[in-house]
MARLOSE-505011 format. One record per residue: x, y, z of N, C-alpha, C in turn; residue in three letters. Coordinates in steps of 0.1 Angstrom, whole numbers, plus 2048, in hexadecimal, padded with zeros to 3 digits. Layout:
BEGIN
XYZXYZXYZALA...
//
This chain:
BEGIN
4AC369C214A9360C2C4A3353C27UNK49A354C1E493348C1949D33FC12UNK4A7345C0A4B133EC034BA337C0DUNK4BD33EC184C6338C224C032CC28UNK4B332DC2B4AC322C314AB316C28UNK4A8319C1B4A730EC114B4307C10UNK4BF30FC0F4CD309C0E4D0301C1BUNK4CC306C274CE2FFC334C62F2C33UNK4B92F3C2F4B12E7C2E4B72DCC25UNK4BC2E0C1A4C22D7C104CE2D1C16UNK4D62D8C1D4E22D3C244DE2C8C2EUNK4D42CCC364D02C2C414CB2B5C3AUNK4C32B6C304BE2ABC294C92A3C22UNK4D32AAC1D4DE2A3C174E629BC22UNK4E82A2C2D4F029CC384E828FC3DUNK4DB290C3E4D3285C434D127AC39UNK4D127FC2C4D0276C204C826AC22UNK4CE25FC264C8252C264BD250C30UNK4BA25AC384B0258C424A225CC3DUNK4A1260C31494265C2B49125DC1FUNK485259C1D480253C1147A25DC08UNK47E25DBFC479267BF2470261BE8UNK46C254BEA46324EBE0455255BE1UNK44F255BD544225CBD4438252BDAUNK42F258BE2424250BE8418250BDFUNK411245BDF404244BD83FA24CBE1UNK3F0251BDA3E6259BE13D8255BDEUNK3CF25ABE53C1256BE33BD259BD5UNK3B624FBCF3B1251BC13BA249BB7UNK3C6246BBB3CF23FBB23CC230BB4UNK3D0228BA93D021ABAA3DA215BB4UNK3D620BBBC3DF205BC63EA1FDBBFUNK3F6200BC14011F7BBB3FF1E9BBEUNK4001E0BB53FF1D2BB740C1CCBBDUNK40C1C1BC24171BABC84151ABBC9UNK41F1A4BCB41E195BCE428193BDAUNK422191BE642A18FBF2425182BF9UNK42E17CC0042B170C08427174C16UNK41D16DC1C419170C29420167C33UNK41C167C4042315FC4A422150C48UNK41914CC4041713EC3D41C13AC2FUNK423143C28429140C1C420142C10UNK413146C1240A148C0740C156C01UNK40B156BF340D162BEC40016ABEBUNK402177BED3F6181BEC3F918BBE2UNK3EF190BDC3EF19BBD23E31A4BD5UNK3E51B0BD23D91BABD43CE1B5BCBUNK3D11AFBBF3C71ABBB63BE19FBBCUNK3C4198BC63BD18DBCC3B0192BD4UNK3B119FBD73A61A5BDF39D1AEBD7UNK39D1AEBCA3951B6BC23861B2BC5UNK37E1BDBC73701BBBCB36E1BCBDAUNK3791BEBE23791C0BF13801CCBF4UNK37D1D1C003851DCC053921D6C0CUNK39D1DDC0C3A91D8C123AF1E4C1AUNK3B31E0C273BA1E9C2F3C81E4C2FUNK3D11EAC273DF1E7C253E71EFC2EUNK3EC1E9C393F41F2C424031EEC43UNK40B1F7C4141A1F6C4241E1F9C50UNK4281F1C5542D1F4C6243C1F1C62UNK4431F7C6C4521F6C6C4581E8C6FUNK4531E2C7A45A1D6C7F4511CDC88UNK4521C0C8544A1B7C8E44F1B8C9DUNK4461B6CA64491B5CB444F1C2CBAUNK44C1CDCB44501DACBB4431DFCC1UNK4441E8CCB4381ECCD242D1F2CC9UNK4301FCCC1425202CB94201F9CAEUNK4281F0CA84241E7C9E41B1DCCA5UNK41E1D8CB14161CECB84081D4CBBUNK4081E1CC03FB1E7CC33F31E8CB7UNK3F81ECCAC3F11EECA03EB1E1C9BUNK3F31D6C9A3EF1C9C963E41C3C9FUNK3E61C5CAC3DC1BFCB53CF1C7CB4UNK3CF1D4CB23C21DBCB03BB1D7CA3UNK3C31D4C983BC1CFC8C3B61C1C90UNK3BE1B9C973B91ACC9B3AC1ADCA3UNK3AC1B6CAD3A01B8CB63941BCCAEUNK3961C3CA338A1C8C9B3881BFC8EUNK38D1B3C8E38D1ABC8237E1A8C7EUNK3751A6C873671A3C833611AFC7DUNK3641BBC8135E1C7C7B3631C8C6DUNK3701C6C6B3761C6C5E3701BCC54UNK36E1B0C5A3681A5C5135A1A9C4EUNK3521AEC573451B2C553441BDC4AUNK34E1C6C4A34F1D0C403551CBC32UNK3571BEC3135D1B8C2636B1BFC22UNK3731C0C2D3801C7C2B38B1BDC30UNK3951BAC273A01B2C2B3AB1BAC31UNK3B11B6C3C3BC1BDC423C91B6C3DUNK3D31BEC383E01B8C343EA1C1C3BUNK3F31BBC433FE1C2C4940B1BFC40UNK4131C9C3F41F1C8C3742B1CFC3EUNK4361C7C404431CDC4444E1C6C3CUNK45A1CBC3F4661C5C3846B1B9C3FUNK4651B5C4A4691A9C5146619CC48UNK46D191C4B46B185C4345F17DC48UNK45C172C4145116AC44452163C52UNK45E15FC5645F159C6345C163C6EUNK46116FC6C45E179C7744F17CC77UNK44917DC6C43A17FC6B433173C72UNK438167C7043115BC7543115CC84UNK43D15FC8A43F15FC9843616BC9EUNK436176C9842E182C9C41F17FC9CUNK41B179C9140D175C8F40816BC99UNK410161C9C40D156CA540D15CCB3UNK417164CB741816ACC440B172CC8UNK406179CBE3FB182CC13ED17ECBBUNK3ED172CB53E016DCB03DB175CA5UNK3E3179C9B3DE182C903D717BC86UNK3CA17EC833C2176C7A3C217CC6CUNK3CD182C673CE188C5A3DC186C55UNK3DE187C483EC185C423F5191C46UNK40118DC4940C196C4A416193C3FUNK41819DC3641F19BC2A42E19FC2BUNK437196C26445198C2844A19FC1BUNK44D1ACC1C4531B4C114621B6C14UNK4691ABC144771ABC184801B3C0EUNK47C1B4C024841BCBF847F1CBBF9UNK4741CEBFF46F1DCC004691E1BF3UNK4661D8BEA4601DDBDD4521E2BDEUNK44A1DCBE743C1E1BE943D1EEBF1UNK4451EEBFB4461FBC0344B206BFAUNK454203BF045820DBE744C212BDEUNK445208BD943920BBD042F214BD7UNK42D212BE442421ABEB42A227BF1UNK437228BF043E234BF4440235C03UNK441229C0A442229C19450223C1DUNK458220C1446521AC1846E226C1DUNK475223C2847D22EC2E489228C35UNK493230C3849F22CC3F49F235C4CUNK4A122EC574A2235C644AE22FC6BUNK4B7237C6E4C4233C754CA227C6EUNK4CB228C614D121DC594C9211C57UNK4BD210C5C4B4204C5B4A9207C51UNK4A71FFC4849C201C3E48F1FBC44UNK484203C444771FEC4946C204C40UNK4601FFC43454205C3D44E20FC47UNK44B21BC43445224C4C437220C50UNK433223C5B42521FC6041B228C59UNK415222C4E40B229C4640121EC42UNK3F4222C3F3EA219C3B3E321FC2FUNK3DF215C263D8219C1A3CB211C1AUNK3C0218C193B3211C183AF211C09UNK3AE204C043AC202BF639E1FDBF3UNK398204BE938A200BE63891F4BDEUNK37D1EEBDC37B1E2BD53801E2BC6UNK3811EEBC03861EFBB33951EFBB2UNK39C1F0BBE3AA1F0BBE3B11FDBBFUNK3A9208BC23AE215BC33B0219BD2UNK3BA222BD43BC227BE23B1230BE5UNK3A922DBEF39E235BF43A223FBFFUNK3AC23BC073B1243C123BF23FC15UNK3C7249C173D5247C1B3D724DC29UNK3DC246C323DF24AC403EE24CC41UNK3F3258C4040125BC4140725BC4FUNK3FF261C58403261C663FA258C6EUNK40024DC733F8243C793FC242C88UNK3F3243C913F5240C9F3F0232CA1UNK3F9229CA53F421BCA63E8219CAFUNK3E7221CB93DD220CC33D0226CBDUNK3C621FCB93BA224CB43B9224CA5UNK3C4221C9E3C4221C8F3BA218C89UNK3B920CC8E3AF202C883A1208C89UNK39D20EC94390214C9538E21FC8BUNK398227C89398232C8039522DC71UNK39D222C6E39B21DC6038D217C5FUNK388210C6937A20BC69370216C67UNK371221C6E36822CC6D368232C5FUNK374234C5937623AC4C370230C42UNK372223C4436D219C3B35E21AC3AUNK35721BC4534921CC45344229C3EUNK34B234C40348240C3934A23FC2AUNK355239C26357237C1734D22DC11UNK34A223C18340219C1333221FC12UNK330229C1B323230C1A322239C0EUNK32D23CC0832E244BFC32D23CBEFUNK32D22FBF032D226BE4320227BDDUNK
//
């Protein structure tokens, strides 16, 4: 029975093939992969630019979709708490700079949205995926410590309340410094 289920599972995965990302994800304790990406204003950002600070690096599927808007606006609404905790928020999707600019302006987002149009950063973090033929970044967040290491990885993110969860975990982690 176990062999039959394994064979069936393999057939299902083979049939669905391109709908699943098989890239290896980075995990807590590993160095955060570096990147160079442009934000909504054309400025280049690198993880190294934030050495010495905490970083909440959140990946999201698409600008102006309901869940992505909820998540971005909650990070916006908690911006002063993140600044007080010396934590930089960086949003990343596969959308281009123009899309990010419109999204940021529409919702008054006071943090960089990084355009990973080639998907190389999403690949490096193991969050690039295909859903119904469309390549996106899965909704996941990485809390990166001041030394540039992944302190916490959020694989399952509910956009509603996620920002508060990251803040609470940040305070706990900073208490352990």
